[in-house]
C-alpha positions as CSV (number, residue, x, y, z in Angstrom):
1,X,-12.9,0.8,19.0
2,X,-14.2,-2.7,19.7
3,X,-17.9,-2.9,19.2
4,X,-20.3,-4.6,21.7
5,X,-21.3,-8.0,20.6
6,X,-24.6,-7.9,18.8
7,X,-27.6,-10.3,20.2
8,X,-29.3,-11.6,17.1
9,X,-32.9,-12.6,17.1
10,X,-34.1,-15.3,14.8
11,X,-36.0,-13.1,12.8
12,X,-33.1,-10.6,12.1
13,X,-30.8,-12.8,9.9
14,X,-33.7,-13.6,7.3
15,X,-34.7,-9.9,6.9
16,X,-31.0,-9.3,6.4
17,X,-30.4,-12.1,3.9
18,X,-33.6,-10.8,2.0
19,X,-32.4,-7.2,1.7
20,X,-28.8,-8.6,0.6
21,X,-30.2,-10.8,-2.1
22,X,-32.5,-8.1,-3.2
23,X,-29.5,-5.8,-3.9
24,X,-29.6,-3.7,-0.9
25,X,-26.2,-2.3,0.7
26,X,-25.7,-3.9,4.1
27,X,-25.0,-1.8,7.1
28,X,-22.4,-2.2,9.9
29,X,-25.3,-3.3,12.1
30,X,-26.2,-5.9,9.5
31,X,-22.7,-7.1,9.2
32,X,-22.3,-7.4,13.1
33,X,-25.5,-9.6,13.1
34,X,-24.2,-12.0,10.3
35,X,-20.6,-12.1,11.9
36,X,-22.2,-13.6,15.0
37,X,-24.7,-16.1,13.4
38,X,-24.5,-19.7,14.4
39,X,-26.5,-23.0,14.1
40,X,-29.2,-22.6,11.6
41,X,-28.7,-19.0,11.2
42,X,-25.2,-19.5,10.0
43,X,-26.5,-22.2,7.6
44,X,-28.9,-19.7,6.3
45,X,-26.1,-17.1,5.7
46,X,-23.8,-19.4,4.2
47,X,-26.6,-20.5,1.7
48,X,-27.2,-16.8,1.0
49,X,-23.7,-16.3,0.3
50,X,-23.5,-19.1,-2.1
51,X,-26.6,-18.1,-3.8
52,X,-25.4,-14.5,-4.4
53,X,-22.1,-15.8,-5.7
54,X,-24.0,-18.1,-8.0
55,X,-26.2,-15.4,-9.5
56,X,-23.4,-13.4,-10.3
57,X,-21.2,-16.1,-11.7
58,X,-23.7,-18.4,-13.7
59,X,-20.7,-20.4,-15.3
60,X,-19.7,-21.7,-11.9
61,X,-16.0,-20.8,-12.2
62,X,-13.6,-20.6,-9.4
63,X,-10.3,-19.1,-10.4
64,X,-6.7,-19.5,-9.1
65,X,-3.4,-17.8,-10.2
66,X,-0.4,-20.0,-11.2
67,X,2.4,-18.0,-9.7
68,X,6.1,-18.2,-8.5
69,X,6.9,-16.6,-5.1
70,X,9.8,-14.2,-5.0
71,X,10.6,-13.4,-1.5
72,X,12.8,-10.1,-2.6
73,X,14.0,-9.4,1.0
74,X,12.8,-10.8,4.3
75,X,14.2,-7.6,6.3
76,X,11.5,-5.2,7.3
77,X,11.1,-2.1,9.4
78,X,8.6,-4.0,11.6
79,X,8.2,-7.1,13.6
80,X,4.7,-8.3,14.0
81,X,3.8,-10.9,16.7
82,X,2.7,-13.6,14.4
83,X,5.3,-13.2,11.5
84,X,8.2,-15.5,10.7
85,X,8.9,-14.3,7.4
86,X,10.9,-11.3,8.7
87,X,14.2,-11.7,9.9
88,X,17.1,-9.2,11.5
89,X,20.0,-8.6,9.2
90,X,22.1,-10.8,11.5
91,X,19.8,-13.6,12.0
92,X,20.0,-17.0,10.1
93,X,18.1,-16.9,6.9
94,X,18.2,-13.1,6.4
95,X,18.5,-12.6,2.8
96,X,17.7,-10.0,-0.1
97,X,17.7,-11.6,-3.4
98,X,19.8,-10.4,-6.2
99,X,18.6,-9.7,-9.8
100,X,20.3,-12.9,-11.0
101,X,18.6,-14.8,-8.2
102,X,15.1,-13.3,-9.1
103,X,15.7,-14.2,-12.8
104,X,16.9,-17.8,-12.1
105,X,13.6,-18.7,-10.2
106,X,11.3,-16.5,-12.3
107,X,12.6,-18.2,-15.5
108,X,12.0,-21.6,-13.9
109,X,8.5,-20.8,-12.9
110,X,7.8,-19.5,-16.6
111,X,9.0,-23.0,-17.8
112,X,6.5,-24.5,-15.4
113,X,3.7,-22.6,-16.9
114,X,3.5,-19.9,-14.5
115,X,1.8,-16.4,-15.3
116,X,2.3,-14.6,-12.1
117,X,5.4,-13.4,-10.1
118,X,4.4,-12.6,-6.7
119,X,7.2,-10.3,-5.4
120,X,6.8,-10.0,-1.6
121,X,8.9,-8.3,1.0
122,X,9.3,-6.2,4.0
123,X,8.2,-2.8,4.3
124,X,11.0,-0.2,3.8
125,X,13.7,-2.2,5.8
126,X,16.5,0.3,5.0
127,X,14.5,2.9,7.3
128,X,15.6,0.4,10.2
129,X,18.3,-1.6,9.1
130,X,21.7,0.1,7.9
131,X,22.7,-3.2,6.4
132,X,19.8,-2.9,4.1
133,X,20.7,0.6,3.0
134,X,24.4,-0.6,2.1
135,X,22.8,-3.8,0.3
136,X,20.7,-1.2,-1.8
137,X,23.9,0.9,-2.5
138,X,25.9,-2.1,-3.6
139,X,23.0,-3.1,-5.9
140,X,22.8,0.7,-7.3
141,X,19.6,1.8,-5.7
142,X,18.6,4.5,-3.2
143,X,15.4,2.7,-1.7
144,X,13.8,-0.6,-1.6
145,X,10.8,0.6,-3.6
146,X,13.2,1.7,-6.4
147,X,14.7,-1.7,-6.3
148,X,11.2,-3.2,-6.5
149,X,10.3,-1.1,-9.6
150,X,13.7,-2.3,-11.3
151,X,13.1,-6.0,-10.4
152,X,9.4,-5.8,-11.6
153,X,10.8,-4.5,-15.0
154,X,13.2,-7.1,-15.3
155,X,10.9,-10.0,-14.5
156,X,8.3,-8.8,-17.0
157,X,10.8,-8.1,-19.7
158,X,13.1,-11.0,-19.4
159,X,10.6,-13.9,-18.5
160,X,7.0,-12.6,-19.5
161,X,5.8,-13.2,-15.9
162,X,3.3,-10.7,-14.9
163,X,4.5,-9.1,-11.4
164,X,2.1,-8.6,-8.5
165,X,4.0,-6.6,-5.9
166,X,3.2,-6.7,-2.1
167,X,5.6,-4.4,-0.3
168,X,3.6,-2.5,2.2
169,X,3.1,1.0,2.4
170,X,4.0,3.4,-0.6
171,X,3.8,6.9,-1.3
172,X,2.3,8.4,-4.5
173,X,5.9,8.7,-6.2
174,X,6.8,5.1,-5.2
175,X,3.8,3.6,-6.5
176,X,3.9,5.5,-9.6
177,X,7.4,4.1,-10.3
178,X,6.4,0.5,-9.6
179,X,2.9,0.4,-11.1
180,X,3.8,0.4,-14.9
181,X,5.6,-2.9,-14.4
182,X,2.8,-4.7,-12.5
183,X,-0.5,-6.3,-13.5
184,X,-1.8,-5.5,-10.0
185,X,-0.4,-4.8,-6.6
186,X,-1.6,-5.7,-3.1
187,X,-1.5,-4.5,0.5
188,X,-3.5,-6.4,3.3
189,X,-5.5,-4.2,5.5
190,X,-5.4,-7.1,7.9
191,X,-7.6,-5.3,10.6
192,X,-9.2,-1.8,11.2
193,X,-8.7,-2.3,14.9
194,X,-6.3,0.3,16.8
195,X,-6.5,-1.8,20.0
196,X,-4.0,-4.3,18.3
197,X,-1.4,-1.7,18.5
198,X,-1.7,-1.4,22.2
199,X,0.8,-3.0,24.5
200,X,0.9,-6.6,24.2
201,X,-1.1,-6.5,20.8
202,X,0.1,-8.2,17.7
203,X,0.9,-4.8,16.1
204,X,2.6,-3.2,19.1
205,X,5.5,-0.9,18.0
206,X,5.0,-1.4,14.4
207,X,5.3,1.7,12.1
208,X,3.3,0.5,9.1
209,X,0.1,-1.4,10.3
210,X,-2.0,1.4,11.4
211,X,-5.3,1.0,9.2
212,X,-5.3,4.7,8.2
213,X,-1.9,4.1,6.5
214,X,-2.7,1.2,4.7
215,X,-6.1,2.6,3.6
216,X,-4.3,5.7,2.3
217,X,-1.9,3.3,0.2
218,X,-5.2,1.8,-1.4
219,X,-6.4,5.3,-2.0
220,X,-3.5,6.3,-3.8
221,X,-3.6,3.1,-5.9
222,X,-7.1,4.1,-6.8
223,X,-6.2,7.7,-7.7
224,X,-3.3,6.1,-10.0
225,X,-5.6,3.6,-11.5
226,X,-3.8,0.7,-10.1
227,X,-5.8,-2.6,-9.6
228,X,-5.2,-3.9,-5.9
229,X,-5.7,-6.9,-3.7
230,X,-6.6,-6.6,-0.1
231,X,-8.1,-8.3,2.7
232,X,-8.3,-9.2,6.4
233,X,-6.2,-11.6,8.8
234,X,-8.4,-13.0,11.4
235,X,-7.6,-14.4,14.6
236,X,-4.9,-12.0,15.7
237,X,-7.1,-10.8,18.7
238,X,-9.7,-8.6,16.8
239,X,-13.5,-9.0,17.7
240,X,-16.0,-10.4,15.1
241,X,-17.3,-6.8,14.8
242,X,-13.8,-5.4,14.1
243,X,-13.7,-7.9,11.2
244,X,-16.8,-6.1,9.7
245,X,-15.3,-2.6,10.3
246,X,-12.3,-3.8,8.3
247,X,-14.4,-5.1,5.6
248,X,-16.5,-2.0,5.3
249,X,-13.2,0.2,5.3
250,X,-12.3,-1.8,2.1
251,X,-15.6,-1.4,0.6
252,X,-15.7,2.3,0.9
253,X,-12.4,2.4,-0.7
254,X,-13.8,0.3,-3.6
255,X,-16.9,2.5,-3.9
256,X,-14.8,5.3,-4.3
257,X,-12.3,4.0,-6.8
258,X,-13.5,0.6,-8.1
259,X,-9.8,-0.9,-7.8
260,X,-10.0,-3.4,-5.3
261,X,-10.2,-6.5,-7.3
262,X,-10.3,-9.1,-4.4
263,X,-10.9,-9.4,-1.0
264,X,-8.8,-11.9,1.0
265,X,-10.0,-13.6,4.2
266,X,-6.9,-15.2,5.7
267,X,-6.9,-17.1,8.7
268,X,-3.9,-16.7,11.4
269,X,-1.5,-19.6,11.8
270,X,0.5,-20.0,15.1
271,X,4.1,-20.4,14.5
272,X,7.1,-21.4,16.6
273,X,9.5,-18.6,17.9
274,X,6.8,-15.8,17.6
275,X,5.0,-14.0,20.6
276,X,1.8,-15.4,19.3
277,X,3.1,-19.1,19.3
278,X,0.5,-20.0,21.7
279,X,-2.5,-18.3,20.4
280,X,-5.7,-20.1,19.2
281,X,-6.2,-20.3,15.5
282,X,-9.6,-19.5,14.0
283,X,-11.7,-22.4,13.4
284,X,-13.0,-23.7,10.0
285,X,-16.5,-22.5,11.3
286,X,-15.0,-19.1,12.1
287,X,-13.7,-18.9,8.6
288,X,-16.8,-19.9,7.1
289,X,-18.8,-17.3,9.1
290,X,-16.3,-14.7,8.0
291,X,-16.4,-15.6,4.5
292,X,-20.2,-15.7,4.2
293,X,-20.4,-12.3,5.9
294,X,-17.8,-10.9,3.5
295,X,-19.8,-12.0,0.5
296,X,-22.9,-10.5,1.5
297,X,-21.2,-7.2,2.6
298,X,-19.0,-6.8,-0.4
299,X,-21.7,-7.8,-2.7
300,X,-21.9,-10.1,-5.8
301,X,-19.4,-8.3,-8.0
302,X,-16.5,-8.6,-5.3
303,X,-14.1,-11.6,-5.8
304,X,-13.8,-13.2,-2.5
305,X,-10.6,-15.4,-1.8
306,X,-9.5,-17.9,0.7
307,X,-6.2,-19.4,0.7
308,X,-6.4,-23.4,0.1
309,X,-3.3,-24.2,2.1
310,X,-4.1,-23.0,5.5
311,X,-6.9,-25.2,6.6
312,X,-5.5,-28.8,5.7
313,X,-8.1,-30.9,3.9
314,X,-11.1,-28.7,5.0
315,X,-10.6,-25.8,2.6
316,X,-13.2,-27.3,0.2
317,X,-15.9,-26.2,2.5
318,X,-15.2,-22.6,1.7
319,X,-16.9,-23.1,-1.6
320,X,-20.1,-23.2,0.5
321,X,-19.7,-19.8,2.0
322,X,-19.7,-17.7,-1.4
323,X,-15.9,-17.6,-2.4
324,X,-15.0,-17.7,-6.0
325,X,-11.2,-17.7,-6.0
326,X,-8.2,-19.6,-4.4
327,X,-5.6,-17.1,-4.9
328,X,-2.0,-17.9,-6.1
329,X,-0.8,-21.4,-6.1
330,X,2.9,-22.4,-7.1
331,X,4.1,-25.6,-8.6
332,X,7.7,-24.5,-7.9
333,X,7.9,-22.3,-4.8
334,X,6.8,-22.5,-1.1
335,X,4.5,-20.1,0.8
336,X,7.3,-18.1,2.3
337,X,4.8,-16.4,4.7
338,X,3.3,-19.8,5.8
339,X,6.3,-22.3,5.1
340,X,4.6,-25.1,7.0
341,X,1.6,-25.1,4.9
342,X,2.0,-26.4,1.4
343,X,-0.2,-25.6,-1.5
344,X,-2.4,-28.4,-2.6
345,X,-1.4,-30.0,-5.8
346,X,-3.3,-28.5,-8.8
347,X,-5.1,-31.8,-9.7
348,X,-6.3,-32.1,-6.0
349,X,-7.3,-28.4,-5.9
350,X,-9.3,-29.1,-9.5
351,X,-10.9,-32.2,-8.0
352,X,-12.1,-30.4,-4.7
353,X,-13.6,-27.7,-6.9
354,X,-15.4,-29.9,-9.2
355,X,-16.9,-32.1,-6.4
356,X,-18.6,-28.9,-5.3
357,X,-19.8,-28.3,-8.6
358,X,-17.5,-25.5,-9.9
359,X,-15.1,-25.3,-12.8
360,X,-11.4,-24.4,-11.7
361,X,-10.1,-21.8,-14.2
362,X,-6.8,-20.0,-14.3
363,X,-6.6,-16.2,-14.3
364,X,-3.6,-13.8,-14.4
365,X,-2.8,-11.5,-11.6
366,X,-5.4,-9.0,-13.1
367,X,-8.9,-10.7,-12.5
368,X,-10.7,-11.4,-15.8
369,X,-13.4,-8.3,-15.4
370,X,-10.4,-6.1,-15.0
371,X,-8.8,-7.5,-18.2
372,X,-12.0,-7.2,-20.3
373,X,-12.6,-3.6,-19.2
374,X,-9.3,-2.5,-20.4
375,X,-9.3,0.2,-17.8
376,X,-6.7,-1.2,-15.3
377,X,-3.7,-1.9,-17.7
378,X,-0.9,0.1,-16.2
379,X,1.3,0.4,-19.1
380,X,1.5,-0.9,-22.8
381,X,4.1,-3.4,-21.7
382,X,1.6,-5.0,-19.2
383,X,-1.3,-4.7,-21.4
384,X,0.6,-6.4,-24.3
385,X,1.5,-9.4,-22.0
386,X,-1.9,-9.6,-20.5
387,X,-3.3,-9.7,-24.1
388,X,-1.0,-12.3,-25.1
389,X,-1.9,-14.8,-22.2
390,X,-5.8,-14.2,-22.0
391,X,-8.8,-15.0,-24.1
392,X,-11.7,-12.7,-25.0
393,X,-13.5,-13.6,-21.5
394,X,-10.3,-12.4,-19.5
395,X,-9.3,-15.7,-18.2
396,X,-5.9,-17.4,-19.3
397,X,-6.4,-19.2,-22.5
398,X,-7.2,-22.7,-22.2
399,X,-4.2,-23.8,-24.5
400,X,-2.0,-22.1,-21.9
401,X,-3.4,-23.7,-18.9
402,X,-1.4,-26.5,-17.2
403,X,-2.7,-29.3,-15.1
């Protein structure tokens, strides 16, 4: 349910900031105030978020993952109003990669120094499209998750890249089969708002985007000891308060299991030939406000990520709002979810990061603190590869970094 906008007095924000920086866990009401901050109050919130991040990371490092993007299939059981990645089986561009195609791209990525293979795809497309079921049968698999598990194993064993799968909702058995071949996995919560599923909403008619379903997948991962990435997509019709609700739902999962290694705040981009082609995009200020609120709500230990390719040249300002990660950047493949938005060159990303007073360091698909804890290695095969790529601090060994 949408929350009523909160009217914030000038005295409220300083009190919330003081409690946040003293280690207090902020409430939903606190979050609703932070997410509506503007003017001098927003400046104070951003300053506090930066201070919280700096206190937790005195080496002032901002991370990224050098990856290759493998769009295993762009068929899906759902059609969200903002998505151009998904195709129908008879549409131009519809494609499911074969193992040979996967290996060809992955090997080239490994040659270019990539450490991560992002395997992204639609959710259980065979449940909607008989054509996908036929493709899977031809490949020798009974389901998309079964194929994902096999491809993950193939990529890890044949190329040394660490897979990171993002394939939507998974049952316990499906996740248990995929996890041993992945350094980490991901599922975006996107939003906690049920309004977005109503007629005319971006998730109208979808079968995999209800928040309770996606939270259940994160819970399953926690029970299985799988490190996950998640986050929110802003600007798709949610209220600022509903962004806070989503962040707190993710915080609750992390409090129970400790398995959410990063929170992504991703801004909606309007795309031609979608139902939301004319929708307004979030402003840079809106992103800064949401990022700073996310830092203060999630606390100093959480990794907060903002994609550097979705805001033109303005992405450097995100470093003023308490983020500490840029996500995956590829020297080879495009962002198939946002094909209009090229990733910045690594030299440029490094320079922007340095200009803000931070050092850019490469990580694997498993964050440094998850590497050093040793508790989140899902199999001996993954653990061995992570150990070969990382130093004692959990970051990619400096001699393996490429600029």
